[in-house]
N, CA, C and O of each residue as an XYZ file, in Angstrom:
504
protein
N      -1.894     10.919     14.550
C      -2.034     10.118     13.315
C      -0.731      9.293     13.077
O       0.387      9.800     13.156
N      -0.950      8.046     12.795
C       0.129      7.131     12.619
C       0.189      6.714     11.141
O      -0.835      6.371     10.549
N       1.346      6.745     10.575
C       1.555      6.258      9.225
C       2.924      5.657      9.037
O       3.808      5.829      9.877
N       3.103      4.954      7.943
C       4.419      4.308      7.670
C       4.694      4.426      6.183
O       3.768      4.571      5.385
N       5.916      4.368      5.824
C       6.376      4.356      4.404
C       6.922      2.961      4.200
O       7.858      2.551      4.887
N       6.338      2.215      3.249
C       6.745      0.870      2.925
C       7.284      0.825      1.551
O       7.045      1.726      0.748
N       8.040     -0.253      1.249
C       8.517     -0.476     -0.089
C       7.921     -1.800     -0.631
O       8.117     -2.869     -0.052
N       7.214     -1.693     -1.719
C       6.618     -2.866     -2.353
C       6.558     -2.643     -3.874
O       6.179     -1.573     -4.349
N       6.932     -3.655     -4.593
C       6.899     -3.560     -6.057
C       7.861     -2.521     -6.612
O       7.624     -1.960     -7.682
N       8.979     -2.255     -5.867
C       9.982     -1.302     -6.360
C       9.527      0.152     -6.139
O      10.171      1.071     -6.647
N       8.447      0.377     -5.402
C       7.967      1.732     -5.168
C       7.818      1.939     -3.667
O       7.634      0.974     -2.926
N       7.893      3.162     -3.218
C       7.692      3.514     -1.818
C       6.319      4.190     -1.674
O       5.986      5.124     -2.403
N       5.539      3.689     -0.712
C       4.197      4.167     -0.537
C       3.947      4.557      0.907
O       4.352      3.834      1.818
N       3.283      5.694      1.139
C       2.861      6.071      2.475
C       1.527      5.439      2.812
O       0.556      5.644      2.083
N       1.443      4.669      3.904
C       0.239      3.944      4.202
C      -0.274      4.302      5.580
O       0.517      4.617      6.469
N      -1.567      4.260      5.774
C      -2.234      4.489      7.085
C      -3.208      3.321      7.332
O      -3.748      2.764      6.376
N      -3.431      2.954      8.566
C      -4.395      1.873      8.836
C      -5.817      2.320      8.504
O      -6.181      3.478      8.706
N      -6.597      1.402      8.004
C      -7.977      1.665      7.640
C      -8.182      2.187      6.196
O      -9.316      2.445      5.791
N      -7.116      2.336      5.442
C      -7.232      2.818      4.069
C      -6.714      1.714      3.133
O      -5.921      0.864      3.538
N      -7.168      1.745      1.899
C      -6.691      0.812      0.907
C      -5.804      1.521     -0.109
O      -5.922      2.728     -0.323
N      -4.918      0.754     -0.727
C      -3.961      1.220     -1.685
C      -3.794      0.290     -2.848
O      -3.854     -0.926     -2.665
N      -3.592      0.791     -4.009
C      -3.370     -0.031     -5.253
C      -1.894     -0.167     -5.430
O      -1.211      0.837     -5.632
N      -1.345     -1.413     -5.360
C       0.060     -1.668     -5.470
C       0.353     -2.688     -6.568
O      -0.560     -3.222     -7.198
N       1.588     -2.935     -6.777
C       1.965     -4.001     -7.774
C       1.376     -5.341     -7.381
O       1.103     -5.571     -6.203
N       1.176     -6.219     -8.332
C       0.551     -7.524     -8.091
C       1.268     -8.333     -7.052
O       2.482     -8.521     -7.134
N       0.513     -8.832     -6.039
C       1.062     -9.698     -5.017
C       0.594    -11.161     -5.274
O      -0.459    -11.395     -5.867
N       1.393    -12.104     -4.819
C       1.037    -13.513     -5.083
C       0.189    -14.034     -3.943
O       0.491    -15.104     -3.414
N      -0.864    -13.330     -3.536
C      -1.741    -13.778     -2.497
C      -3.156    -13.750     -3.063
O      -3.476    -12.963     -3.954
N      -3.990    -14.630     -2.522
C      -5.396    -14.729     -3.003
C      -6.200    -13.602     -2.306
O      -5.730    -12.986     -1.350
N      -7.366    -13.365     -2.793
C      -8.286    -12.354     -2.205
C      -8.692    -12.774     -0.840
O      -8.855    -13.969     -0.597
N      -8.870    -11.841      0.084
C      -9.220    -12.003      1.512
C      -8.126    -12.709      2.280
O      -8.395    -13.292      3.330
N      -6.898    -12.673      1.786
C      -5.767    -13.365      2.480
C      -4.952    -12.199      3.159
O      -4.851    -11.099      2.616
N      -4.401    -12.481      4.320
C      -3.629    -11.490      5.045
C      -2.158    -11.509      4.550
O      -1.550    -12.564      4.371
N      -1.629    -10.301      4.342
C      -0.222    -10.160      3.861
C       0.564     -9.348      4.871
O       0.064     -8.355      5.402
N       1.780     -9.762      5.135
C       2.680     -8.969      6.042
C       3.861     -8.421      5.167
O       4.548     -9.153      4.454
N       4.031     -7.088      5.286
C       5.107     -6.426      4.605
C       6.117     -5.978      5.601
O       5.805     -5.178      6.483
N       7.363     -6.483      5.488
C       8.378     -6.205      6.484
C       9.422     -5.202      6.019
O      10.351     -4.888      6.762
N       9.280     -4.700      4.806
C      10.210     -3.696      4.325
C       9.612     -2.291      4.624
O       9.117     -1.586      3.745
N       9.697     -1.945      5.925
C       9.187     -0.669      6.418
C      10.346      0.313      6.527
O      11.318      0.046      7.233
N      10.256      1.412      5.858
C      11.371      2.410      5.851
C      11.248      3.517      6.906
O      12.237      4.089      7.363
N       9.976      3.795      7.275
C       9.777      4.981      8.122
C       8.446      4.796      8.850
O       7.476      4.334      8.250
N       8.390      5.154     10.153
C       7.159      5.085     10.951
C       7.035      6.405     11.756
O       7.993      6.851     12.387
N       5.862      7.000     11.715
C       5.564      8.135     12.503
C       4.359      7.901     13.369
O       3.276      7.641     12.844
N       4.501      7.983     14.689
C       3.413      7.686     15.601
C       3.337      8.779     16.691
O       4.220      8.853     17.545
N       2.313      9.605     16.666
C       2.094     10.635     17.635
C       3.337     11.578     17.770
O       3.772     11.880     18.881
N       3.870     12.011     16.659
C       5.042     12.899     16.669
C       6.357     12.183     16.834
O       7.398     12.797     16.597
N       6.380     10.924     17.223
C       7.619     10.154     17.384
C       7.992      9.546     16.039
O       7.189      8.826     15.445
N       9.181      9.821     15.555
C       9.596      9.368     14.214
C      10.656      8.293     14.412
O      11.567      8.404     15.233
N      10.475      7.210     13.581
C      11.490      6.134     13.540
C      11.928      5.970     12.083
O      11.095      5.706     11.216
N      13.205      6.121     11.810
C      13.718      6.032     10.432
C      14.628      4.814     10.368
O      15.458      4.582     11.247
N      14.447      4.040      9.293
C      15.300      2.855      9.115
C      16.555      3.172      8.326
O      16.655      4.201      7.657
N      17.495      2.271      8.421
C      18.717      2.417      7.606
C      19.076      1.094      6.939
O      19.934      0.414      7.501
N      18.540      0.654      5.837
C      17.424      1.271      5.103
C      16.039      0.891      5.639
O      15.068      1.604      5.387
N      15.938     -0.223      6.375
C      14.622     -0.623      6.911
C      14.691     -0.660      8.423
O      15.766     -0.665      9.023
N      13.455     -0.688      9.048
C      13.390     -0.701     10.476
C      13.323     -2.145     10.930
O      12.458     -2.886     10.464
N      14.188     -2.566     11.807
C      14.230     -3.946     12.252
C      13.006     -4.181     13.135
O      12.709     -3.364     14.008
N      12.298     -5.284     12.919
C      11.124     -5.649     13.703
C       9.857     -4.891     13.386
O       8.855     -5.069     14.080
N       9.858     -4.073     12.389
C       8.650     -3.339     12.000
C       7.928     -4.068     10.889
O       8.569     -4.611      9.988
N       6.602     -4.093     10.933
C       5.843     -4.694      9.859
C       4.482     -4.067      9.737
O       3.927     -3.533     10.697
N       3.956     -4.144      8.539
C       2.660     -3.638      8.191
C       1.809     -4.805      7.697
O       2.210     -5.533      6.790
N       0.649     -4.977      8.290
C      -0.212     -6.093      7.925
C      -1.411     -5.525      7.154
O      -1.955     -4.469      7.479
N      -1.799     -6.292      6.102
C      -2.925     -5.861      5.328
C      -3.668     -7.050      4.745
O      -3.189     -8.184      4.762
N      -4.851     -6.753      4.229
C      -5.697     -7.795      3.649
C      -5.886     -7.484      2.170
O      -6.188     -6.349      1.802
N      -5.706     -8.515      1.305
C      -5.901     -8.331     -0.118
C      -7.389     -8.265     -0.394
O      -8.140     -9.190     -0.084
N      -7.797     -7.162     -0.978
C      -9.231     -7.022     -1.300
C      -9.568     -7.674     -2.623
O     -10.506     -8.466     -2.714
N      -8.806     -7.343     -3.644
C      -9.023     -7.967     -4.986
C      -7.820     -7.682     -5.840
O      -6.966     -6.862     -5.505
N      -7.773     -8.398     -6.982
C      -6.806     -8.229     -8.013
C      -7.499     -7.697     -9.254
O      -8.600     -8.148     -9.568
N      -6.910     -6.771     -9.959
C      -7.521     -6.209    -11.163
C      -6.416     -5.686    -12.076
O      -5.238     -5.691    -11.720
N      -6.823     -5.235    -13.258
C      -5.932     -4.697    -14.218
C      -6.174     -3.175    -14.332
O      -7.319     -2.723    -14.366
N      -5.108     -2.418    -14.387
C      -5.216     -0.967    -14.447
C      -5.662     -0.485    -15.781
O      -5.966     -1.280    -16.669
N      -5.707      0.846    -15.942
C      -6.137      1.448    -17.193
C      -5.103      1.173    -18.296
O      -3.920      0.991    -18.010
N      -5.552      1.145    -19.541
C      -4.667      0.818    -20.636
C      -3.805      2.050    -20.985
O      -4.287      3.176    -21.102
N      -2.537      1.769    -21.138
C      -1.568      2.783    -21.538
C      -1.161      2.406    -22.987
O      -0.731      1.289    -23.274
N      -1.327      3.427    -23.894
C      -1.036      3.176    -25.262
C       0.390      3.680    -25.554
O       0.789      4.758    -25.114
N       1.162      2.841    -26.332
C       2.516      3.212    -26.727
C       2.468      3.200    -28.241
O       2.211      2.174    -28.871
N       2.729      4.392    -28.818
C       2.689      4.511    -30.279
C       4.050      4.968    -30.783
O       4.518      6.044    -30.410
N       4.676      4.180    -31.607
C       5.972      4.485    -32.191
C       5.811      4.665    -33.665
O       5.144      3.878    -34.337
N       6.458      5.758    -34.192
C       6.389      6.051    -35.606
C       7.681      6.614    -36.091
O       8.275      7.473    -35.439
N       8.134      6.142    -37.237
C       9.316      6.767    -37.828
C       8.831      7.537    -39.110
O       8.257      6.953    -40.030
N       9.079      8.789    -39.113
C       8.605      9.639    -40.226
C       9.275      9.231    -41.548
O      10.451      8.868    -41.577
N       8.524      9.296    -42.601
C       8.990      9.066    -43.983
C       9.389      7.617    -44.235
O       9.944      7.317    -45.292
N       9.121      6.706    -43.293
C       9.504      5.324    -43.499
C       8.332      4.371    -43.485
O       8.527      3.164    -43.625
N       7.132      4.868    -43.322
C       5.864      4.066    -43.247
C       5.964      2.978    -42.177
O       5.456      1.871    -42.354
N       6.624      3.308    -41.068
C       6.765      2.361    -39.974
C       5.949      2.891    -38.773
O       6.225      3.969    -38.246
N       4.933      2.098    -38.355
C       4.119      2.481    -37.194
C       3.899      1.235    -36.350
O       3.675      0.138    -36.861
N       3.972      1.446    -35.026
C       3.687      0.378    -34.093
C       2.768      0.937    -33.032
O       3.076      1.976    -32.448
N       1.662      0.295    -32.764
C       0.754      0.685    -31.693
C       0.563     -0.500    -30.716
O       0.055     -1.562    -31.074
N       0.985     -0.261    -29.503
C       0.938     -1.310    -28.509
C       0.153     -0.774    -27.310
O       0.157      0.425    -27.033
N      -0.499     -1.661    -26.626
C      -1.167     -1.324    -25.384
C      -0.662     -2.150    -24.218
O      -0.162     -3.259    -24.412
N      -0.787     -1.618    -23.001
C      -0.361     -2.336    -21.810
C      -1.292     -2.043    -20.625
O      -1.602     -0.885    -20.346
N      -1.740     -3.116    -19.922
C      -2.513     -2.939    -18.748
C      -1.769     -3.600    -17.574
O      -1.484     -4.797    -17.602
N      -1.471     -2.826    -16.582
C      -0.663     -3.277    -15.420
C      -1.579     -4.103    -14.476
O      -2.688     -3.683    -14.143
N      -1.084     -5.278    -14.062
C      -1.732     -6.063    -13.019
C      -1.557     -5.408    -11.632
O      -0.436     -5.077    -11.247
N      -2.647     -5.223    -10.892
C      -2.660     -4.469     -9.691
C      -3.382     -5.230     -8.605
O      -4.295     -6.007     -8.884
N      -2.971     -5.007     -7.348
C      -3.614     -5.566     -6.186
C      -4.107     -4.450     -5.298
O      -3.371     -3.499     -5.037
N      -5.369     -4.548     -4.815
C      -5.914     -3.557     -3.866
C      -5.705     -4.126     -2.474
O      -6.241     -5.183     -2.139
N      -4.913     -3.411     -1.654
C      -4.502     -3.879     -0.339
C      -5.093     -2.935      0.737
O      -4.882     -1.723      0.699
N      -5.829     -3.517      1.682
C      -6.410     -2.771      2.819
C      -5.443     -2.908      4.002
O      -5.165     -4.033      4.417
N      -4.930     -1.825      4.551
C      -3.991     -1.851      5.629
C      -4.703     -2.040      6.927
O      -5.599     -1.262      7.254
N      -4.323     -3.098      7.720
C      -4.977     -3.419      8.964
C      -4.218     -2.813     10.151
O      -4.835     -2.197     11.021
N      -2.893     -2.977     10.198
C      -2.153     -2.499     11.364
C      -0.708     -2.198     11.000
O      -0.159     -2.685     10.011
N      -0.116     -1.353     11.872
C       1.328     -0.990     11.808
C       1.875     -1.383     13.152
O       1.355     -0.952     14.180
N       2.924     -2.199     13.171
C       3.565     -2.588     14.442
C       5.065     -2.520     14.369
O       5.682     -2.725     13.323
N       5.644     -2.214     15.555
C       7.128     -2.156     15.674
C       7.533     -2.970     16.861
O       7.034     -2.763     17.967
N       8.437     -3.898     16.644
C       8.960     -4.784     17.712
C       7.851     -5.559     18.451
O       7.965     -5.774     19.657
N       6.776     -5.983     17.748
C       5.757     -6.721     18.365
C       4.609     -5.903     18.980
O       3.549     -6.465     19.256
N       4.791     -4.595     19.199
C       3.757     -3.779     19.785
C       2.993     -3.093     18.634
O       3.603     -2.473     17.763
N       1.677     -3.209     18.642
C       0.878     -2.598     17.617
C       0.707     -1.101     17.911
O       0.205     -0.703     18.962
N       1.150     -0.280     16.926
C       0.997      1.188     17.093
C      -0.331      1.656     16.682
O      -0.890      2.543     17.328
N      -0.903      1.091     15.597
C      -2.152      1.527     15.132
C      -2.864      0.433     14.436
O      -2.220     -0.371     13.763
N      -4.169      0.347     14.553
C      -5.009     -0.664     13.890
C      -6.117      0.008     13.172
O      -6.466      1.145     13.491
N      -6.695     -0.669     12.191
C      -7.784     -0.107     11.409
C      -9.014      0.105     12.279
O      -9.696      1.124     12.165
N      -9.300     -0.878     13.163
C     -10.509     -0.778     14.025
C     -10.322      0.381     15.044
O     -11.285      1.056     15.405
N      -9.071      0.594     15.495
C      -8.814      1.680     16.448
C      -8.971      3.046     15.757
O      -9.382      4.017     16.393
N      -8.650      3.121     14.481
C      -8.807      4.365     13.774
C     -10.294      4.722     13.598
O     -10.638      5.904     13.583
N     -11.170      3.728     13.465
C     -12.582      4.010     13.282
C     -13.388      4.079     14.600
O     -14.506      4.593     14.609
N     -12.834      3.573     15.689
C     -13.541      3.514     16.937
C     -13.976      4.900     17.480
O     -15.107      5.004     17.955
N     -13.155      5.960     17.440
C     -13.618      7.249     17.962
C     -14.815      7.770     17.278
O     -15.634      8.420     17.927
N     -14.988      7.535     15.995
C     -16.157      8.041     15.316
C     -17.428      7.318     15.785
O     -18.491      7.931     15.873
N     -17.320      6.035     16.082
C     -18.478      5.294     16.604
C     -18.820      5.776     18.000
O     -20.004      5.869     18.323
N     -17.851      6.086     18.843
C     -18.113      6.571     20.186
C     -18.722      7.959     20.127
O     -19.603      8.270     20.929
N     -18.281      8.806     19.200
C     -18.875     10.103     19.059
C     -20.330     10.015     18.623
O     -21.181     10.772     19.090
N     -20.599      9.086     17.729
C     -21.969      8.907     17.258
C     -22.855      8.432     18.372
O     -24.011      8.851     18.439
N     -22.363      7.549     19.285
C     -23.143      7.108     20.426
C     -23.384      8.228     21.440
O     -24.418      8.263     22.107
N     -22.450      9.108     21.544
C     -22.577     10.226     22.494
C     -23.684     11.195     22.081
O     -24.355     11.793     22.921
N     -23.857     11.333     20.756
C     -24.903     12.225     20.215
C     -26.219     11.663     20.426
O     -27.218     12.270     20.039
């Protein structure tokens, strides 16, 4: 199993090819390919690569599926005995990103199609 830890939107996320993740809003349109080069950690078949702080030449490619707004978070502030109340709501802008591949120094370690291929071969064998 191959996975990477990337940094995007001020957060660190563990990503695998073939899965989608909800991250902070990116400035890319839907169905557009995005390359993230701030890769902190890569694990491929037991071989571990750790960056200091990032891995040179490593990148994660993904496709933007859609943009949406997250659930509403209510912020309620009240001062007792002062008749002061504030109720505010916030909805975070979010991007759903499908991870296509993880590569280091130009060589692709894992792809989304490669992760799904064994299941198709097993189905054909049955």
